[in-house]
C-alpha positions as CSV (number, residue, x, y, z in Angstrom):
1,G,78.8,66.4,-66.5
2,P,81.9,67.8,-65.0
3,C,81.8,70.9,-62.8
4,T,82.7,74.0,-64.8
5,K,82.1,76.8,-62.3
6,C,85.0,76.3,-59.9
7,S,88.8,76.0,-60.2
8,C,88.9,72.3,-59.5
9,S,87.2,71.4,-62.9
10,S,90.2,71.6,-65.1
11,G,93.0,71.4,-62.5
12,K,93.8,75.0,-63.2
13,E,93.2,78.1,-61.1
14,T,90.6,80.4,-62.6
15,S,91.0,84.1,-62.4
16,K,88.6,86.0,-60.1
17,D,88.4,89.5,-58.8
18,K,87.4,90.7,-55.4
19,S,83.7,90.9,-56.2
20,N,83.7,87.1,-57.0
21,K,82.6,87.6,-60.6
22,K,84.0,86.0,-63.7
23,K,83.8,87.4,-67.3
24,K,82.0,85.6,-70.0
25,E,83.3,85.5,-73.6
26,N,81.0,88.3,-74.6
27,G,82.4,90.5,-71.9
28,E,79.5,90.2,-69.5
29,Q,80.2,89.2,-65.9
30,T,78.5,86.3,-64.1
31,F,78.2,86.1,-60.4
32,I,79.8,83.0,-58.8
33,P,78.4,82.3,-55.4
34,K,80.4,81.3,-52.4
35,I,79.5,78.3,-50.2
36,F,79.1,79.2,-46.5
37,F,79.3,76.0,-44.5
38,G,78.0,76.5,-40.9
39,T,78.8,74.1,-38.1
40,R,77.9,73.9,-34.4
41,T,81.4,73.9,-33.0
42,H,85.0,74.6,-34.1
43,K,85.8,70.9,-33.6
44,Q,83.4,70.0,-36.3
45,I,85.1,72.4,-38.7
46,T,88.3,70.5,-38.1
47,Q,86.6,67.2,-39.0
48,I,85.1,68.7,-42.2
49,T,88.3,70.2,-43.4
50,R,90.0,66.9,-42.8
51,E,87.5,65.2,-45.0
52,L,87.8,67.9,-47.6
53,K,91.5,67.1,-48.0
54,R,90.6,63.6,-49.0
55,T,88.3,64.7,-51.9
56,A,89.0,66.1,-55.4
57,Y,88.0,69.5,-54.2
58,S,90.9,69.8,-51.7
59,S,92.6,72.5,-53.9
60,V,89.5,74.8,-53.9
61,P,90.3,78.2,-52.2
62,M,88.8,78.2,-48.7
63,T,88.9,80.0,-45.4
64,I,87.7,79.4,-41.8
65,L,86.2,82.3,-39.8
66,S,86.9,81.9,-36.2
67,S,87.2,84.0,-33.0
68,R,90.3,85.5,-31.5
69,D,90.1,82.8,-28.9
70,Y,91.3,80.3,-31.5
71,T,93.4,82.5,-33.8
72,C,95.1,85.2,-31.9
73,I,98.9,84.7,-31.7
74,H,99.9,87.9,-29.9
75,P,101.7,86.7,-26.8
76,V,100.1,89.1,-24.4
77,V,96.5,89.2,-25.9
78,S,96.3,85.4,-26.4
79,N,97.1,84.8,-22.8
80,S,94.9,87.5,-21.4
81,G,91.8,85.4,-20.8
82,S,88.4,86.8,-21.5
83,N,89.1,90.3,-22.7
84,R,91.0,89.4,-25.9
85,N,88.6,91.3,-28.2
86,E,89.0,94.5,-26.2
87,M,92.8,94.3,-26.0
88,C,93.0,93.6,-29.7
89,V,90.9,96.7,-30.5
90,E,93.1,98.8,-28.3
91,L,96.2,97.6,-30.1
92,L,94.6,98.3,-33.5
93,E,93.6,101.8,-32.4
94,G,97.2,102.4,-31.2
95,K,96.2,103.3,-27.6
96,N,99.0,103.8,-25.1
97,G,101.4,104.2,-28.1
98,K,101.4,100.4,-28.8
99,S,100.2,98.6,-31.9
100,C,100.1,94.9,-33.1
101,L,103.0,94.0,-35.3
102,Y,101.2,90.7,-36.1
103,Y,98.3,92.6,-37.7
104,H,100.7,94.5,-39.9
105,G,102.0,91.2,-41.2
106,V,98.6,89.9,-42.4
107,H,99.6,90.2,-46.0
108,K,102.3,87.6,-45.5
109,L,99.7,84.9,-44.9
110,S,97.5,85.9,-47.7
111,E,100.5,86.1,-50.1
112,N,101.6,82.7,-48.9
113,H,98.3,81.1,-49.9
114,A,98.2,83.0,-53.2
115,L,101.7,81.6,-54.0
116,K,100.6,78.0,-53.2
117,S,97.5,78.5,-55.4
118,A,99.6,79.8,-58.3
119,H,101.9,76.7,-58.1
120,M,99.1,74.2,-57.8
121,M,100.1,73.5,-54.2
122,Y,97.0,74.8,-52.5
123,Q,95.4,72.3,-50.1
124,A,92.5,72.5,-47.6
125,W,93.7,73.6,-44.2
126,D,92.5,73.8,-40.6
127,I,92.6,76.6,-38.0
128,E,95.7,75.0,-36.4
129,D,97.5,75.0,-39.7
130,L,96.8,78.7,-40.2
131,V,97.8,79.6,-36.6
132,S,101.0,77.6,-36.9
133,L,101.9,79.4,-40.2
134,G,101.0,82.7,-38.6
135,K,103.4,82.2,-35.8
136,K,106.1,81.2,-38.3
137,L,105.5,84.3,-40.4
138,R,104.6,86.5,-37.4
139,A,101.3,87.4,-39.1
140,C,97.8,87.6,-37.6
141,A,95.8,84.5,-38.4
142,Y,92.5,86.1,-37.3
143,F,92.5,88.9,-39.9
144,A,94.2,86.7,-42.5
145,A,91.3,84.3,-42.4
146,R,88.9,87.3,-43.0
147,E,91.1,88.6,-45.8
148,L,91.1,85.1,-47.5
149,M,87.3,85.2,-47.5
150,V,87.4,87.6,-50.5
151,G,88.8,84.9,-52.9
152,A,87.5,81.8,-51.2
153,D,85.0,79.5,-52.8
154,I,84.1,77.8,-49.5
155,V,83.9,79.6,-46.2
156,F,83.6,77.5,-43.0
157,C,82.3,79.1,-39.8
158,P,80.2,78.4,-36.7
159,Y,76.4,78.9,-37.0
160,N,76.3,82.3,-35.2
161,Y,78.5,83.9,-37.9
162,L,75.6,83.3,-40.3
163,L,72.7,83.8,-38.0
164,D,73.7,86.7,-35.8
165,P,73.2,90.0,-37.7
166,Q,75.8,91.8,-35.6
167,I,78.5,89.2,-36.2
168,R,77.6,89.1,-39.9
169,E,78.0,92.9,-40.1
170,S,81.3,92.9,-38.2
171,M,82.7,90.1,-40.3
172,E,81.4,91.7,-43.5
173,I,79.4,88.6,-44.5
174,N,76.9,89.1,-47.3
175,L,74.7,86.0,-47.8
176,K,72.6,87.4,-50.6
177,G,72.8,85.0,-53.6
178,Q,75.3,82.7,-51.8
179,V,75.0,79.0,-51.0
180,V,74.5,78.3,-47.3
181,I,74.9,74.8,-45.8
182,L,74.1,74.1,-42.2
183,D,75.6,71.0,-40.7
184,E,73.4,69.3,-38.1
185,A,70.7,71.9,-38.6
186,H,68.5,70.7,-35.8
187,N,70.8,72.8,-33.5
188,I,69.8,76.0,-35.3
189,E,66.9,76.8,-33.0
190,D,69.2,77.0,-29.9
191,C,71.8,79.1,-31.8
192,A,69.0,81.5,-33.0
193,R,67.8,81.9,-29.4
194,E,71.3,82.6,-28.2
195,S,71.8,85.2,-30.9
196,V,68.9,87.3,-29.6
197,S,69.4,86.7,-25.9
198,F,71.7,88.0,-23.2
199,G,72.3,87.4,-19.5
200,V,72.4,89.9,-16.6
201,T,73.3,89.4,-13.0
202,E,71.3,90.4,-10.0
203,N,73.9,93.0,-9.1
204,Q,73.6,94.5,-12.6
205,L,69.8,94.7,-12.1
206,R,70.1,96.4,-8.7
207,A,72.6,98.9,-10.1
208,A,70.2,99.6,-13.0
209,R,67.3,100.1,-10.6
210,E,69.4,102.6,-8.5
211,E,70.2,104.6,-11.6
212,L,66.6,104.6,-12.7
213,D,65.5,105.7,-9.2
214,L,67.8,108.6,-9.6
215,M,66.4,109.5,-13.0
216,V,62.8,109.3,-11.8
217,N,63.4,111.2,-8.6
218,S,65.2,113.9,-10.6
219,N,62.1,114.2,-12.9
220,I,64.1,113.2,-16.0
221,R,61.9,111.5,-18.6
222,Q,59.8,109.8,-15.9
223,K,57.4,108.3,-18.4
224,D,60.3,106.4,-20.0
225,H,62.2,105.5,-16.9
226,E,59.4,104.4,-14.6
227,P,58.4,101.3,-16.7
228,L,62.0,100.3,-16.9
229,R,62.4,100.6,-13.2
230,A,59.3,98.4,-12.7
231,V,60.8,95.7,-15.0
232,C,64.1,95.8,-12.9
233,C,62.1,95.5,-9.7
234,S,60.0,92.6,-10.9
235,L,63.0,90.7,-12.1
236,I,64.8,91.3,-8.8
């Protein structure tokens, strides 16, 4: 039979509140799960959204979670190289008396999508589409994508947004009761290992050993610091 749970079934948008629940006729609320679609790369998200546009579900509310590397439009931060996250946080905290005017314009993007949805003009989009619109409206595409997740039926994102607990927490992703689809899932093992791994340089190890030497020689929690110093020495 026809799908009755999402807005595409009748060609009309169904009302939904921020908790992603819908009211039954008897007044009770039923939980409508989101679909979290995880991919290995951002390029694959582009391919999937392109295919989504060709289906009957192209008007279903969606969003794409991506890093600032792909979505930041601030002229200084976006051209800063590897420290975009730190610079963004500094602007949001208002350090040095500066703030991000693009962040304050996030509502422009979300309102634009809501308007398209209300006029039956909503279509699946890609990261480049959101960034282009963000530049036009002078609104932050990164935080707009996160805001659109509230009303989205489908959320596209890289694997690590679903597997890494720290990223899930920072992006406010709750997978309980939701539908999770992992594209090319044979790559999950590598992603899982990366999520619980980190790299250090030899210089960092030597610096850590010197600090631990100081702690041990100063008789500060020797029982705790001596094993750590032994690990550093063995790795070096």
